[in-house]
C-alpha positions in Angstrom: -13.8 -50.9 -20.5 -15.2 -48.5 -17.9 -11.7 -48.1 -16.5 -10.5 -47.0 -19.9 -13.2 -44.4 -20.2 -12.5 -43.0 -16.8 -8.8 -42.8 -17.6 -9.5 -41.0 -20.9 -11.8 -38.6 -19.2 -9.2 -37.9 -16.5 -6.5 -37.3 -19.2 -8.9 -34.9 -21.0 -9.6 -33.0 -17.7 -5.9 -32.8 -17.0 -5.3 -31.4 -20.5 -8.1 -28.8 -20.1 -6.5 -27.6 -16.8 -3.1 -27.5 -18.3 -4.4 -25.3 -21.1 -6.2 -23.0 -18.6 -3.0 -22.6 -16.6 -1.1 -21.7 -19.8 -3.8 -19.1 -20.7 -3.6 -17.7 -17.2 0.2 -17.4 -17.4 0.1 -15.7 -20.8 -2.6 -13.3 -19.6 -0.5 -12.5 -16.5 2.6 -11.9 -18.5 0.7 -9.4 -20.7 -0.8 -7.7 -17.6 2.6 -7.3 -15.8 4.2 -6.0 -19.0 1.5 -3.3 -19.3 0.5 -2.4 -15.7 3.3 0.0 -14.7 2.7 2.1 -17.9 -1.1 2.1 -17.4 -0.7 3.3 -13.8 1.8 6.0 -14.8 -0.6 7.3 -17.4 -3.5 7.3 -14.9 -1.3 9.4 -12.6 -0.8 12.0 -15.3 -4.5 12.4 -15.8 -5.6 15.2 -13.4 -9.0 13.7 -12.4 -7.5 10.2 -11.9 -4.5 11.6 -10.0 -6.9 13.5 -7.7 -8.9 10.3 -7.0 -5.6 8.4 -6.4 -4.4 11.0 -3.9 -7.8 11.1 -2.3 -7.8 7.3 -1.8 -4.3 7.5 -0.2 -5.4 10.4 2.1 -8.6 8.5 3.1 -6.5 5.5 4.0 -4.1 7.6 6.0 -7.0 9.2 7.8 -8.2 5.8 8.9 -4.8 4.7 10.1 -2.8 7.7 11.3 -5.3 10.5 12.2 -4.0 12.9 14.9 -0.4 12.5 14.0 2.1 14.5 12.0 1.9 13.3 8.4 5.1 13.2 6.4 4.0 13.3 2.7 6.4 12.4 -0.1 5.6 13.6 -3.5 7.4 14.6 -6.7 9.1 17.9 -6.9 6.8 18.9 -9.7 3.9 19.4 -7.2 3.0 23.1 -7.2 2.4 25.1 -4.1 -1.3 25.1 -4.9 -1.4 21.3 -5.2 0.4 21.0 -1.8 -2.1 23.5 -0.3 -5.0 21.5 -1.5 -3.4 18.3 -0.2 -2.8 20.0 3.2 -6.6 20.8 3.3 -7.6 17.3 2.5 -5.1 15.8 4.9 -6.3 18.0 7.8 -9.8 17.2 6.8 -8.9 13.5 7.4 -7.3 14.1 10.7 -3.7 15.0 10.1 -2.2 16.8 13.1 0.4 18.6 11.0 1.7 18.0 7.5 5.3 18.0 6.4 6.5 17.4 2.8 9.5 15.8 1.3 9.7 16.7 -2.4 11.7 14.3 -4.6 12.8 15.0 -8.1 13.0 11.3 -8.9 9.7 10.4 -7.2 7.8 7.9 -9.3 4.1 8.3 -10.0 2.2 8.3 -6.7 2.4 9.5 -3.1 3.6 8.2 0.2 2.2 9.2 3.5 4.1 8.3 6.7 3.6 8.6 10.4 5.5 6.7 13.0 6.0 3.2 11.7 3.0 3.4 9.3 3.5 4.0 5.6 0.7 4.3 3.0 2.7 3.7 -0.1 0.5 4.7 -3.0 3.3 4.9 -5.5 3.2 2.6 -8.6 5.8 0.2 -7.0 3.9 0.3 -3.7 0.6 -0.5 -5.4 2.2 -3.5 -7.1 3.9 -5.1 -4.1 1.2 -7.6 -3.3 1.8 -9.6 -6.5 -0.2 -12.7 -5.6 -3.2 -10.7 -4.6 -3.0 -8.6 -7.8 -2.8 -11.7 -9.9 -5.7 -13.4 -8.2 -7.9 -10.3 -8.6 -6.9 -9.9 -12.2 -7.6 -13.5 -13.1 -10.9 -13.4 -11.2 -11.9 -10.4 -13.3 -10.6 -11.5 -16.8 -10.8 -15.3 -16.9 -14.7 -15.2 -17.1 -14.4 -12.6 -19.9 -12.1 -15.0 -21.8 -14.4 -17.9 -21.2 -17.4 -16.0 -22.7 -15.4 -14.6 -25.6 -14.4 -18.0 -27.0 -11.1 -18.1 -25.0 -9.3 -15.6 -27.2 -6.4 -13.9 -25.6 -6.5 -10.1 -25.9 -3.9 -8.7 -28.3 -2.8 -6.0 -26.0 -3.5 -4.6 -22.5 -7.2 -4.2 -21.9 -8.2 -1.2 -19.8 -11.7 -1.0 -18.4 -12.5 2.4 -16.9 -12.9 2.4 -13.2 -11.9 -1.3 -12.8 -8.7 -0.6 -10.9 -8.1 0.7 -7.4 -5.2 3.1 -6.9 -4.4 2.7 -3.3 -2.8 0.2 -1.0 -1.4 0.3 2.5 1.9 -1.0 3.6 1.7 -1.2 7.3 
């Protein structure tokens, strides 16, 4: 009899874990469907764009100070924006700053020096898929557990919960 109870408990545990994995997969599918658009919208917001660029420049300052920085941005960047970026880059240790303006540049910025590239474009930010999924699930699975395990009907955006820079060394 005890063996039968343990087997039933084990089957129940297996079913709970299967359901949790299914919820995780569904949540990740929703996140991946929405994340590019969310990041592109953040890039279009001036204050969020400024913070995004500042994070990339800070990262570059810690990795490539004292060198010539080759900065790739969209061709829609104004002379004033590039001047402000020049000032920030020099403030973080750029030796000199050179630009490559790209008409088809996606949201974001790339900063290169030697073999180092700080790729803070949307695609660059999303390269480390496993790490993104782990961080996302760590953030949202507890929320689901406390909300009765209901899946959100659309992308959930919590202000200030995302980081907009990543390095690709």
